[in-house]
N, C-alpha and C positions, 0 to 999 in steps of 0.2 A: 296545830291549834294556835300557836303563837302568831303565825302569819295571818291566819283568818281573823284573829282578834285585832291585829294591826290594821287590816283592811277595813273592818267594820267600826273599830274604836281606836283610831290613831292616838298615839301618846300625846301629840301636840294639841289635840282638840278635846279629847276625853280622857285626861290622865287618871282621874279618880276611878272611872268606870273600868278603864283598861287595867289598872292595878288590882281592883277588886275581882274582876272576872279572871284575871291571870292567877291570883291566889286560889280562887275557887276551882279553876281548871286544874291547877297543880295538885290540889288535894283530891279531886275526883280521879285524876289520872293515876296517882300513886295508890289510892285506895282500891281502885278497880284492878290495878296490877297486882296488889297484895292478895286480893280475893282470888284472882285467877291462878296465881302461883300457889296459894294455899289449897285451893280445890285440886289443882294438878298434883301437888305433893300428897294430898290425902288419898287420891285414887291410885297413884302409882306406887307410893311408898307407905301408905296407910299411916300418914303423919297427921295428927289432929292439930287444929289451930292453937290449942292451949299447951302443946307440948314444948319441951325445951329445944327440940330441933328447929322450931319455927322462930326462936328468939333472934338468930342472926338476920333472918329475913325481915323481922320487925325493925331491927336497928337499921338495916339497909334502907328500908322504906322510909323510916323517920329521917335518915340522913338525906335521902333523895328529896323529901319534902323541904328540908332546910335549904338544900341547894337551889331548888326551884324558887323558893321565897327570896333567897339572896339574889338570884339572877333577875327576878321580876322587880325587886326593890332597886337594884342597880339600874335597870332599864328606866324605872320611874324617875330616879334621881337625875339620870343623864338627860332624859326627855324634858324634865322640869328645868334643868339648867339651860338646855337648848332653847326652850320656850322663853325663859327669862331673858336670855341674850337677844333673842329675836325681837321680843317686845321692847327691850331697851333700845335696840337699833332702830326700830320703827319709831319709837318715841323721839329719839334724837333727830331722826330724819324729819319727822313732822314739826318738831320745834325749830329746826334749822330752816325748813321751808316757810314756816309761819313767820319766823323772825325776818327772813329775807323779804317776804311779802310785805311785812309791816314797814321795813326800812325803805322800800321802794315806793311807798305811797307819797310821792311828791305832788303837791297841788298843781294840776295842769293849768289852772287859771293864772298862776304866777307867770308861767312862760307866755301864755296868751297876752296878758297885760303888758309884759315886758316887750313883746314884739310890737304891740300897738304903740308903746312909748317910743321905741326906736324909730318907728315909721314917722312919728311926729317930729322927733328931734332931728332927723336927717334933713328935713326941710327947714327947720327953724334954727338949729344950732349944731352943725356938723361936728364941731370939736367935742361938744358935750355928748353927742351921739357916740362918738368913738370911745370916750371914757365910759359911757354906759355899757357898751358892748364888752369892754375889757373887764369891768366889774361883774357883768353877767357871766362871762366865761370863767371867772374865778369861782363863782358860786357853783356852776355846774361841774367844773373840774373837781371841786371838793365833794360834790355829790357822787361822782364816779369813783373818786379815790377812796371814799369811805364805805362803798357798797359791801366790801368784804371785811369790814372792821366792826367789832362789837362796841368798842369805845374809843374815844379820842380825848386828848387833853383839852382842858377848858381853853387854853391859849389858842389851839387850832380852831376850836369852835368860834371863838371871838374874832379871829382873823376873817373867817368866812362871814360872820355876822356883820362886820364893818362893811363888807361889799354889799351884803343884802340891804343894810340900812341905807347905803348910798343910793341904791336902786329905788327904794321906797321914798326917799326924800325927794328924788326927782319927780316922782308922781304926786306926792302930797305937800311938798315944800315945807313951810313952817307950821303946817297943820299937824305934823308928826314930830313929837319931841321924845327923844330917847336918852335916858340917863343910865350909864353903866358904872357901878361903884363896886368893884371887886378887889380884894387884896391881891397883891402881886404873887404872894406865895401860894394862893389858891389856884393859880393858872396852870400848875403842873398836875392838878387833880383831874379826874376823869369824868366824862359825861357821855351820854349816848350821842352819836352823830346826828346833826340837824335838829336837836331838841329845842334849842333857843330860837332857831329860824321858824320852826313849826309853831311855837308859842306866840311869836310875833305875828305870824300869819293868822293865827286864831283870833288875836286881838283886832287885827285889821279887818277881818271878815265880819266880826259880830258887832262892831261899834261904828257909830257915826263919826266921820272925820271931816272937819271943815275949819276955815279960819276962825269962825265963831265958836266952834266946839273942837279945839285941838285934842288929839289923843296923846296922852302922856304915858310913856312906858318906862318903868324902872327895872333894872336887873341888879340885885345885890345878893349878899351871902348871909345865911343865918344857920349857925352851927354847921352841919354837914349837908346843907341844902342850898341850892340856887333858887332864889325867890324872884319870880317875874310878876310884876304888878302893873295893871293898867287901870286908868280911871274908867268907870262904867257909864257908858252912854249908848245903850243898845239900839241897833237899827230897828225901826218900826216894822219893817218888812220881814224881820226874822223873829220867830217865836222862841220862847224859852226852851221848847223841846226840839228845836232845830238840830240838824245833824252836827255832832261834835266829833267828827272823824279824827281830827288832829289830836285831841286830848285822849281819845280812846286808843289811838295808835301809841302815844307816849306811855300810857299806863300799861298797855300790853307788852311793850318792849321792855320796860323796867321789870315787869312781873316775871319775864323769862330769864332775867339775869341777876336779880337781887331781891331780898326780902323787904328792903326799904320801899315804902309805898310813895307814890306821887299823890300829893294832897291838893285839893282844889277848894278854895273858899270864895264865896261870893257875898259881898256886903252891899249896902245901898250905894256906896261911893266907888267901890273898887272890885276888881276881879283878880284873885291872887292864886298863883300856881307855884307849888314848891316841888322841885325835882331833886332827888338825892344825888350827891356826888358819889361815884363808884369807888370802891376800894378793892383793887385787884392785887394779888400777891406779886412780889417782885419777879418771880420766875414765870409769871403768867404773861402772855402776850396779848395786846389789844387787837392783834390780827386774828381772823377766824382760822 
């Protein structure tokens, strides 16, 4: 009976039904057995169901029912534990896959624009082209090195950001102004890899940048948050509901690791994003 129930109602998929039907089956089985033995005893030994001679049989039957219930309950608990462990494993695998996918969403337009810039610089200024390639390699080395890390120090992120700003300044010259004002002691705190680069890319993508309308971007600290602010001068070709993959990426990544939320504020003059500094325990590693 148990094997048939396992086939039609597996513990992992129908635990409540399997438990209920198991208990019912145990009661039916022991009751039928009691009736059969009682009838047999009555015919062979002329022992009635209410006689004292039947009491040991009743006790044995009751004990058998308890044993059946115990076995079924144990199977239920073990299957529930197995199911919980399996679901937790699947959940962790999905979260890991989702996190890795989110981390790997590097804007392909950045590489395309960088290659175009290198092509122009090689003809106009070979020395600057060489410096450009060096800084570009620093950025992509950082991308590769942080692929398996959940968090990096703010100092590491800023070192990469210096190279990224160099690349963007070659393209925009004095039309791009970046002011970074962070306390030295804060640089040992943790952030998600590429978060500042992605916020800068988001500002570059959605705003007009020219010598007449320079883009000013500031990065400072407020309580336990890094605040990235840019003056608002949206491109006419982009609508307000245009894709914000970068911000969605950042929010999703933080949601997987901390309860502190990324906040976004838009005023008439500025676009402000606040990302929390992470607090990992000393015995926790920033490596995956």
